[in-house]
N, C-alpha and C positions, 0 to 999 in steps of 0.2 A: 256336569255343570248346565245350568240353565242357559237358553240363548240370550236372556236379558243379562246375566252375568257375563257371559263371554263378550258381549258387546262392550260393556262397561270396562272389562279388562284390556280389550284392544285399545279403547281410548286412552286409557292411562298409560299404557306402554307406549302409544304413539307421542303422547304428550312428554314423557320421560325422555324418549328418543330425541324429539325436537329441542327439548332444553338443554341436553347434552351436547348436540350438535352447535348449539349458540353459546355454550360456555366459552368465555374468552380465554385464548391462548396467549402466549407472551406477545405476539405481534399485535394482537387486537388490543390487548391490554396496554402496550406501548402507544398505540394510535390513540387510544381513549385518554390517556394522560397528556398527549400532545395536544389534543382538542381541548383539554382542561386548562391549558397554559402552563404545563409543568415539563417544559422540554428536557431539563436535566434527568428527571425521574423517568421520562420516556426512554432516553438514551439508555439508562441502567436496566430498564426491563427488556428493551430490544436486544441489549448484548448478551441476555440469557438464553436467546435462541440458539441451539446447538447446530453446527454445520450440517449434522444429519437431517436436520428437519426440513420439510418441504419449502417452508417459508423463509429459510435462512438469507437467501439472496435479498428478498424483499425487506427484511429486518435490517441487513447491513446497508442497504441502499437508502433507507430511510434514516438511519443513524448519520449517514455522510450528509444528507440533504439538511438535517437539523444542526450539525456542529460546523458546517462550513459557511454558515451564513457570514455576511460581512456588514458590520454596522458602520454606516457611514458618519453619523454624528459623533462628536467627541465623546469619550466616556466619561463617567463621573470623576470629578476631581481635575478636570481639564487636561487629562492625558491625551496626547495625540494619538488619533487613529492609526491603525497599521497601514503601511503603504500598499497600494494596489497597482500591479503592473500587468499589462496584456503582453503578448508576445507577437513579434513581427517576423515573419519568415525571411531569412537572409538567402538560404538555398536549401536544397534537398539532396539527400543521399540514399542510395539503395538499402534496403533491409530485408532480411531473410522473413518472409511472411509466415513461414512454419515456426519460427521460434516464439514461443509463449514467454516474452521477455520478463524476467525478474529482476535482474540486476544489469546495470551498465555502467562502465567505468573507463575513462582514459588510462592507458598504460603506455607511456611513450608515445610513439606515433601509431599506436594500434588501439583498439577498443577491446576490453574483457567484457563478455556478455554471458549470463546465466539464463538458459530456457528451462522452464518448469514443465510440470506435469508428470504423473507417474509414468514409468516406462519410457518416457521421452526426455528426462532432464539430462542436460549437458552443459558443460563449461567450455566457453570458446574464445579464442583470440581471433579477432576480426579485422580485416583491412578497413580502415576508416572510410576511404573514397570508394571502394568498390562493393563493400559488404561481403567479400570472400572470406570464407573460413580458413584460417591459416593453421590453427592448431585446435584440437577439440579432445575433451575428456568426458567420457559418457558416466554418469552416476549409476550406481546400483538401482535396479528397477524398483526397489522398495522406498526409494527417496524421491520426493517432491522438491526438486531444487528451488532454492530462493534467492534472496540477494546475495551479492558478492562483493569482495573488496581485496586488493592486494596490499599486504603489509609486511615489511621485513623481509622480502624475497620470497614470500609465500602467498598463495591465492586461498583466502577463505571463503566458505560457502555455507550458507544456512540451508536448512531443510525446514519444510513447514511444520509438520506435526510429529516428526520422528524424534524430537528431543535430541538432536545431534547437530554439531557443526563439522564440516569437513575441512581439512587444511591439504591443499595440493602444491606441488613444486611449481615454480614459475613457468615451466615449459609445458605444464598441463600433461604430463607423462604418467604421474602415479601420485596416490594419496599418501601424504606424509604421516598424518595423524588425524585424530578427531578429537572433539570436546563436547560436554554436555551443555545443552541448551535448555534452559527453564522455560517451559511453556512454548508457544508457536514461535517460529522464525519467520520473519517478513523481509524487511529491507535491511541493507548494511553498507556502512561506509567506515571512514577512520579519520582521526585526527593525528597529531604527532606521537600519542602515547597509548591510544585506546582504539578498539574496534567498537563502533557505535552501530546499535540494532534497534529495530523496531519489531514488534509483536501483534500488530493490529490493534492495539488498545491506544491510549494517550500517552503511554510511557515510551521514553527512549533509554536504552541501557547502554553504558560504557563498560566494555569488558576488558579484561586483561588478556592480551593477545597470546601470552604463553599458557595460561591455564583455562581460559574462557570464563573465570570468576567475574561476577558483577562488581565492578568498582564503584559506580554511580548510577542513580536513576534519576531522570528528571521527568516531570509530568506537565504535558502541554495543555493549555487551556485557551479557547477562543471566548473572551469575556469569562462569564461564569460557566460556560459549558466545556466539558472535556473534548479535546480535539482527537476523536477516535479514527480508527482504520489508517493510522500512519504506516505507510507501506515503504516504498522505494526512496532511499536517503542518497544525498549527495553532499559532501562538505566542500564549501564554495567561499573562499575569502573570509573565513571566519564565521559563516553562517551555515546552518543546515537547511538544505531544501528538501522537503518531504512531500511526496505525493500522497493524497488522500483518497485511498482506494474506495469505491470505484469511480471517483469524480475525475475531471481534468483540471482539478485546482492543486496547485503546489503551495505549501505553506513555507514561509521563510522564518526560521527559528533561532533564537539566541541559543547556542550550545552550553553556555554557562548557567544562565538563569532558567531557561525553558520559555522565556517570553516569547510570544507571537509577534513577530516584526512586520510581517505583511503577508500578501497573497501574489502569486502569479497566476493569471487566468489564461488557460491554454484551451478553453472550449472552442471546438470547431476546427481545431488544427488539422485533423485528417478530414479530407473532403467526404461528404456523404456517398459519394459514388463509390468509394473504397471502404466503406464500412460494413459491407454485408458480410463479410468473413472475418473482420477485425474485431478485436476485444477493446478494452480500456488503455488508456494512457499508462504507461509504467516503465519509463526508461529515462533516467537523467544522467547526462555525463558532461562534465566541464573540463575543457581544455584550457589550463591556465597558460600554457605557452602561447596560444593563438587567441586566448580570451574568447573562446566559443562555448556556447551553450547548446547541447544536443538534447532533443527529446524525441522518444518514440514510444511504442506501446507493444502490448501483446498481439502478436500476429499481424502487426502492421507492416506494409510493404515499402514504408518509407520512414527514414530518420530526417528530422528537421533541424537545421541550424538556425537558431532564433536569436533575436536581441530583444531586449526588455523595453517596453515603452510605458511610461507612467499614465495611469489612467487619469484624465482630466475630470476633476470634481467640482 
C-alpha cells in the first residue's frame, strides 16, 4: 500500500473512531431530550440505563431532579397545589452508622430496621433511645436486603434484584417462608389488608400478604411527569410517605387514588460535617402512640425526630 493511501486510511479510521465515541448513549440522549423541553421523554430514556452501566447513578440522579420539581402556581383547572412542608428537628437519637438503612418501622416501643448491601444485609430490632441492637437476623449473602414491614405477626423483607421476598418470625430467629417478587424490590410498608411495595419506578404495588400476589397497582405522577425512584415507604394516618431516591424529598401520596398530596423537604437534615461517610436519606418511621416522625439515612450516625412545618408561600 502506498504511503499516500496509508495516510488516507488512518484519517478515515480516526474519523470513524471519533464519531463512534460521540454517538449518544441513553444518558446523553436523555440530556438532549431535556434540553429540548421534553422532560417526560427524557425520563423514559434515562430509565433505560442499566444498573451495570457506568452512567447509571448519573441517570438516576437526573431522573430524580426532573420528577421532583415543585410547581408553586396553581395547576390548570384551579386545582390546589400540593402542600409543601419543611422539617424541624425536635431531638436526635443515635443510629448505627454502619447500617445501610433500607427500611425503618416502629414496632411497639422498638424499631425494626433492615440494612442492605450484599454480604452485609441484616434485619434488626433496635432500641429507639440508644440505638442498641436487641435482635438480629442475617440474610443469606446472595441477598441485598431492602424495605421491611411487620404484618400479622411476621416480618416481611424485600430483596433488591433477586426476585424474592422473605418472611421472618417476629423474634427474628428464623425464616418462615418466601414469596416471588416481580421486578426489583425497594420500599415496603402495609395498611390493614395489604403489603405495600415500591420498585424504583412510579408504581406502588399492593400485595396479598399470604401469597405475595399483586392485588392493585397505582401509578404516581407529579403533574404530567411520572414520579420515579420511589423508595422507602411509611403508612401514616391514611397517607403514604415515600422517599424519592437519591433525594432528600419525601412525597405524600393518597394510597387510594395515587394522587400526589404534597412534599416534605428534608434537605440539609444531616450536617455537612457528618456527610463525608454518609449516604442518602432513606429511613422513615412514624410512632403513632407518641405522634413522632423519625428520619434517618444510609450510614447516618443520627436519627432525627422531626415535626413538620408548612412552607410559607
